[in-house]
N, C-alpha and C positions, 0 to 999 in steps of 0.2 A: 604601403602596408602589404605584408606578404599574405598569401592565401591562408585562410583560417577556417576552422570548422566551428560553426556557431549553432545555437538552437534558435527556434522561432522566437522565443521570449527574448533572447539576446538581440535578435534583429529588430524587435519592436522598440528597443531602447537605444538603438544605434543610429547615428546620424553623421553625415560628413561634417556637420557642425562641430563634432567632437574633435576633428582633426585639423581643419584648415581654414575655416571661415566662421565669423560671428553672424549666424543667421538670426539669432534671437533679437537683436536690436534693429534689424533692417526695416521692419514694418514701421516702427516708431520713427526712424530716421527719415523715411520717405514721406510719411504723413506730415511730420513736422516741417520738413523742407518745403513741401507744397504749400503748407499753411503760412510759413514765413514769407514766401514769395507773394502770397495774396495779401498778407498784412502790410507788406511794404508798398504795394500798389495802393491800398486804401489810405495809408499814411500820406502818400504823395498826393492823392486826389484831395484829401482834406486840407493839406498844407497849401494847396493851390487856391483855396477859397479866399478871395480878396475883396469881394463886393457883396452887398446884400443880394444882388441878383444871382450871384454864384451860389450863395447859401441856399436861396429858395430852390434853385435847380437841383442842388444836392438833396435837399429835403424831399422833393418830388421823386427823385430817383430812388431814394431809400424806401419811401413809403410804397412805391410800386413794387420794388424788389421784395419787401416783406409780404405784401399781399399775394404776390405770385408764389413765393416760397412756401407760404402756409396753405396754399390750395384755394385761395380766395376766402371770403367770409360768408357765413350764412346770411340769409335775408333778415333784415330788421323790420320788415313790414307787418309782422304779426302782432296782435294785441298783447300787451304785457299782462293784462288781467291781474293787477295787483290786488291782493287781499290783505287787510290788516286783521291778523288772527289773535292779537293780544297786545297788551300795553302794560308797561311797568313804570310806576311813578318813582322818581328819584329826586333828591334834593338838587334843584336847579335845572333839571332836565327830565324828560321822559324817554322811554325806549319803546318804540313800536316794533312788534314782531310781524314781519312781512313774508308773504310768499308771492312770487311773480313767475311768469313764464318767459324766459328769454327766447325760446322757440316753442312751438306747440307741444305741450305736455313735458317740456324740459323745465322742471320746477327749480327755482333758485330761492333758497331760504336766506333771509337777511334781517338784520337788526338796524333800525333807524333811530339814531340818537338825536333828539330834538331839544335844543335849549329852550328854557322858559322865556317868555317875554318877547318873542319875535313879532314885530309889527309890520315889517316890510321884508321883501325877499332879500336873503343874505347869502353869504358864501357857504359852500358845502364841500365836503371831502369824501371821496369814495375810498374806503379802506379795503385793501385786498390782502387776503391771508396767505401766509407762507405755509410750509409743509408741516403743519401740526395736524395730526389726524382729527382733532376736535374742531378745527376750523375757527369760525368767528367767535366761538364762546370759550376758547382757551384763555387762561388767566392773562398771559402776556399781551394778547391782542385786545382784550377788554380794557386793560390799563391804558393802552395807547388811545383807544377810542374815547375813553373818559377824559384824558387830557385834552383831546381835540374839542369835545363838546363843552368842556368847561372854559375853553377859550372863546366860546360863542358860535362855534361852527356846527352846522348840521352834518352828521356823519352817517354814512351807509356802509355797514360791514356785512359782507355776504360770503356765504360758503362757496369755496371752489369745487370743481368737479372732483369726486372721490374723497371728499373731506366733510367733516361736520355732519350735516343731515343729508348729504348728497352722495352716499356711497352707491356707486353704480352696480355693485355686485352683492348688495345686501339681500339676504334670504330671510324673509319674514318668518318662515317656519323654523329656521335655525336660530333666529335672533342675532345673526352675525353675518359678516361678509364672507363670501367664498373665495375672495382674493384679498391678500394683505392690503391694508389701507394705504391711502395717500400715494406716495411715489410708486409703490408696487402696482396699484391699480392704474396709475397714469402710464407706466411703462407697458402694462398688459394691453391696454386698449390703444396706446400710442403706436405700438408696432403695427397693429392692424390698420390704423389710419394711414401710415406711410405707404402701404401697398396701394392705397387708393389715390396717392398723390397729395395727401393732406398731412399737415403737421398738427399734432394735438393742440398746439398753441392757438389755432384758429378758433377753437371753442372757448378757451380761456379768455381770449381777447374779446370775442363776441359777447360772452356773458358780462364782462366788465363794461363794454359799451352799452349794453342794455341796462346795467346798473346806473350809468349816467342818465339814460333815458328816464329811469324811475325818479332820480333826483330832479331832473329838469321839469318833470310833470308836477312836482310838489309846489304848492303856493308859497311855502316858506323859503324856497330856493331861487336865487337869481341864476339862470342858466349860463350867464356870462362869467360866473365866478365859481366854477367847479374845479376842484383840485383832486389829486390822487396820490396815495401813498401805500406802502406795504413793504415788508422785508422778506429776504430770501426768495422763496417762490413767489411771494407777494411783490418783491422787488422786480422779479421777472415780469409779472403781470403789469406792474406800474410802468415798466419799460415798454412793454407792448402798447400800452395806452399812450405813452408819450410819442411813440412812432405812428400809431394807427388812428388816433382820435384827436382831430384838431380842435375839438371843443375844450380840451383840458387847458385851464388857465394857469395852473401852477402845479409842480410835481416835486415830490420828495421820495425818490427811490432809496430804499434802505438795504444795507448789507447785500448788495448784488452788483452794483456798478464796479467794473474793473476794466480789463481788456482781455480779448481772447488769447493773446500771447501769454500773458502771465498765468492765466488759468490752465492753459494747455500744458505748460511745463510743471504745473502743480500735480498732474497725474491723475486727477479725479474725473470720473464721468459725471454727467448731469441728468436731471430728470427729463422725461420725454417732452414736456412743453417748453423746455429750455433749449431744444435743438431746432434751429430755424434753417431748413434746407437751402443750400446754395448761397447763403449770404456771405460767408467768408470768401467764396469764389469771386464775389463781386467787390471784395475789399471793404465790406461793411462790418463795423465793430462797435464797441460800446460808446466810442466818441459820437457816433451817429445817433445813438439813443438820446444823448444830451443835445446835440445840435438840432435834432428834430423839433425841439422846444424853443430854440433860440429865436428871438431875444426874451421870451417869457421867463418868469422866475423858476429856477430849479435849485433845490437844496439836496445835495447828495449826502446821505447819512451812511456812516461807515463805522465799523469797529476794528480795532487794530490787531486783534488776535483771530481774525476770521480765516476760514479756509478759502474764501475769496480774497486773493492777495491784496493787501492794503497798498502795496507799491503800484499795482495796476490801477487801483482807484485813484491814487494821487496823480499818476501820470496822465490818466484820461482827463481828469478835471483840469489839470494845468494846461494841457494841450488845447483844451476848448476855450480857455479864458479869453484868448485874443479875439475869438469870433464874437463873444458878447461885447468886448471892447469895440470891435469894428462896428457893431450895431448901436453903440452908444449906451449900452445898458450893462456895464461891467458889474455893478453890484447884484445883478439878478442871478448870478451863478455863485453858489456857496458850496463849501465842503465842511461838514461837521463830523468830527471823529470822537469816539468814546473808547476807553480802554476796557474792552470786554471781549468775550468770545461771541460767537454768532447768535445774535438775538436783537430784537427791537427793544433796546434798553429804556429805562425810565428817563435817563438823560436825553436820549434821542427823541423820546416822546415829547418832552418839554420843548426841545428845539423845534420839532415839527409843528407843535401847537403855535409857537411864536411866529414861525415862518408863514404858516397859512393865515393866521390872524392878520399879519401885516399885509399880505398880498391879496387876500380874498375879502377881508373885512375892513382894511384900511386902518387898523388899530395896532398899537403897541401893547401886547398882552404878555404878562408873566403868569404862567400857571404853576401853582404850588403842588407838589406831588404828595404832600402830607395829607392823609385821609383818603386818598384815591385807592380804592381796592375793588376787586372783582366780586361778582356774585356767583352763585352756583351755576355751572354750565347749563343744567337742565332748565333753569329759570328762563334761559334765553332761547330755548327750543321753539321753533315755529310749527312743529308737528307734535302730536301727542306721543308717538312712539320714539321720536328722535330721528326718524328716517322717512324721506318722502316715498321711497320705493316700498310698495306694499300697503301704503296708507293713502296716498293721493292717487286719483284715478289715472290709469294709463301712464304712470310716471316713466319717463324715458331717460336714458343715459347716452353717452357717446357711442356705446356699442350699437344702440338702435339707430343713431345717426349714420354710423358706418354701414349698416344694412341698407339704408335708403340710398346712400352714395354708391354702394356696390350695384344695386339694381339699376340705377341711372347709368352707370358706366357700361354695364352689360347690355342695356337697351341701346345705348349709343353705338357700341361695337357691332351689335347685330344689324343695325340699320345701314351699315356700310356695305357696299358690294364686296363679295368675298376676296376678289383679287386686290382691290384697293386696301382692304383691311390687312391683308397679309403683307403687302409692300410697306404699308405704314408701320406695322409692328416691327418688321425686320429692320427698317431704317432706324427706328427708335432704339431697338435693342443694340444695334451696332454702335450708335452714338453713345449709349450708356456704357457699353463694355470697352470700347476702344478709346473714348475721349480722355485726354490728359495723360496717355501712356506713351512713352518713348520706346518704340520697337528698335531693337538692335540685334546683332548676332547673338545666338544662344551661347556660344563659347563653352560648349559642354566639357565638363571635367568628369571623366570616368576614373574616380580616384582610388577605388579599392575593389577587390574581388574576394568574396568569401564562399567557401564550399559548405553547403549544408548537407550533412550525411553524404551519401554516395550518389544521389540522383539529381540534385538541383545546384546550379551555380548562381551566385548572386553578385551582381555588379552594383556598386553604389555610384550615383552620379548627381551632379547639380548643374544648373544652367540658368542663364539670365532670362527671366520672364519679361521684365521691363527694366529700365534704368533704376538701379538701386535695389532691385528685388531678385534674389536667387530662389528658384524652386529646387526641390530635391526629390529623388525617387530611388527605388530599388528595382532593378531589372532581373527577373528570374528566367532561366532557361534550363531545360533538361541537359544533363552532362553529355548525353550522346549527340547533342547538336552543337557542342562547343566548336567554335570556328565556322559554323554554318550560318548563312544569312537567313533569318527567320522573319515571318510576319509577326506583328506585335499587337497585343491587346493592352490598351491603357486602362488601368483599374482606378476608379475614383469612388471612395466610400468614406463614411464617417471615421475620422481619426487616422486616415491614411495608413502609413507604415506602422503606426502604433496599434493597429487592429489586425495584424496578419493572422493571428491564431483563429479569429472568427471566420476567416476566408481561406484557410490553408488548404482545405480539400479542393476548393475551386482552383486555386493557384496550381496545385500539383496536377490536377486533371487537365487544365489548359496547357501547361507546359508539356505534359506527356503526349498531348495531341499534336505537338509540333509548332506551337506558337511561343513566342517570348511574352512575358507579362511584365509591364512597367507599372508599379504601384506608385501613384503620384501623391505627394504632399503639397497641397495648395498653400498659399501664403498664410502663415499663422498656425500651421499644423505641423506636427512632428518636430523636427529640429528647428523649425522657424517659429515655434510657439513663443510669443514674446515673454520677456521677463516680467514678473509682477511689478506694477508701479505703486501699489499700495498693499495693505494687508490682504486684499482680496486676490485669490488666484486668477490667472489670466482668463480662464473660461467662465468664471462666475459672473452673475449679473453685476454690472458696474465695475467689472475687472478690466484688464488692459484691452482685450478684444472688443468688449462693449465700447470702451472709450474711443479706440481708434476708429471703429465703425462710425461713431457719432461725429468724430472729426472729419471723416470722409464725407458724411452727409452734408456737413457745413460746406464742403468743397464741391457739392453737387456730384458726389461719387458715392460708392458704397463698397463694403468688403465683398458683398455678393458679386458685384460687377467685376471687381478686381480678380476674384477667384475664377470667374468664368473666363476672363482673359488668360489666366494661368493655364487653363485647359487648352485654349487655342495654341498657346506657345509650346505645348508638348510636341507639336509637329516639328518645330524648329530643333528641339532636342533630339527627336527621333532621326531627323535628317543627318545628324552628326554622330549618332551612336553606332559603334562598330558592329557589323554583322546583324543589323536590323533593317528590314525592308520598309522604307518610308512609303512605298506605293501600296502597302497592305496594312492599314491601321484600322483597328476596331476599338470601340470603347465599351467598357463594362462599367455600369454605374449602379451603385447599391445604396439605399438609404437616402437620408436627407441631403447629404453632400453630392449625391447624384444630380441634384438641381443644377450645379455648375456645369456639368457636362451637357445637360439639355439646353441650357442657354448658349453655351459655346457652339453646339451643333446647329443652332438656329442661324448663326452668322458665318459659320465656317463649313462649307460643303464637304470638305475632306474628313469631317468628323461625323458624317451622316450615318455611318454604320454603328449604331448605338443600341445597346441592350440595357434595359433598365430593370431593376428588381427592387420591390418595396419602395417605390418613389413617393415623394410628396404628391398627393393627389392633385391639388391645385392651390393657387394663391387665394382664390375665392373661398374655398373650403376653410382655409385658415381664418379669413375674415369672418366667416359665419360661426366659427367656434366660440361658444360662450366661455369655455375654459380650454386652455391648451398648455402644452409643456413650454415654459418660458426659457428653460436653460438652453443657452446657445442659440436662441431663435434669431437674435439680431443679425447673425451671419447670413441669414437667408432672406433678408429684406432687400428687395429691389424697388426703391421708392418710385411710385407712379406707374408700376407695370400694368395694373388693371385698367388703366385708361387705354391700353393698347392691345393687350393679349393676355392669355392665361396658359398654363401648361398644357391643357388638353388641345389648345390651338396648335402649339408647337408640335405635339405628337401627331396630330392630324396632318399638318403640313409635311412633316418628315415622311409619314407613310405615303403621301401622295407622290413623293419623289422616288420611292422605291421602284 
């Protein structure tokens, strides 16, 4: 490309991608290739299961991996303090309105459906709600519970975190939540949990396990005959219970079971409690959810028009059949499909009722749907106001749990000798940032030069950050230094080369002072911003950046770590850039994306000359925020960082090296 005169605005929309290379698809290609390699390993490991002993070994491995990936589980040693706050009499059954504490002051609101005429302990089902804001009392879920109770089963339906009567950000004065309900609340508090080394799923799983405790304490229930079902997000919770609670005697996960490969190519992101850190890296997939129950009865419920791909569901069930056959219990694995979009249909409710009656009651039951209808949601409320927060004393949410976890981690870090704490943190950061990346030559391409007015020259360049990932940048120098070898300042800020106008005076002043300025686009920024995968724009919540970051978390990685690695690799590009002095490199970091420079400097001494402006104050401050700006936040999550260090630590350690 010949020399050209361009404006700053033109530079902000210019990328080498426009000329010689498809940068927009590379993040997807790399994330998917790494995932495919992990899927293949998992398939091979499951295919090797040839004995019951091998199955039990796999089950133990998967359960341990889940517990570790979720950050462990809260204690179940605290009293449930179950209170019956109301009762509804229906034809053939009653509904008790319960409130219990899964953890101290963590109130769970639940409806217990009790068939009339129970004389001896019988089978029971824990019903776990999907992503309906109304939770347990939405019409769809009431109908399912009524099918189950009419089959003769005791049913406990409980509200999940952030739904029904358990909105964690409910403001009694406003009469509404300060955060959008359901998945938005989950994502809001789930991002904070990840910084602590926790996955939000740990709380969903623990609440469900305490629900089983409630059932087992009831005289009407035989603890050996407790099943679990739920669809969508409730299918997620059901799957967690299949993996995590060996007391479950039978399970019917609905509209969730598929496989990670089929959903990955579907292009959608998932809710926070559906992201289980590190499990894909260990080859664990939805087949393992089913195999965790083998040879117990499992009925996979699916709809054919789901956004959870039906082909993934069918493949997973078919691949697991041989293991039930190996154990001599082939009939115990079923797949039931309905022609519907994503919901727990009436047809599936009838099939679930028959399945649980057979395996938990020992009876062949056919439940008729005629006459089954829901009641007003408010009739099922376990609180007067419809919300525990503001009504029940000292009601807590996951935000409060996170505050306790943060205090514990900070106390543990402070208890370590300073030198040990620093070595431990730096070793962990290095493992997070470097692990899984193939370093190679930068192979810099200085592809184009553009003159901007009469004073600055602009070189466009790109280079390999890791195998499959090219980074790009614009290098500025004053025209009077053309052909002269200059020291360089690497600039890292929000939106990279798309934000030149906001930083133009600084760029001109730095170049006028005799330094070159290299404005870096880290992966997924500028010309490498990925293409949209759905109707959502790439940077939007649940858009492509969100999805790829979640895929990386499944791989025990993160976009934050990848971008910190990008910053370290600038040194390889500088070493090959004409007329740039690789012995004199400074870094200028501004705004939230300056975080990547701070992390890179913690493991790369050659980046220690770092100047920060308007940086993120600390990860801990983020966790402490009741409300924060969610847009783009997932790109700044380094899972587990607060178990090792925080940004003030990195700054103190840098200063001590000066």
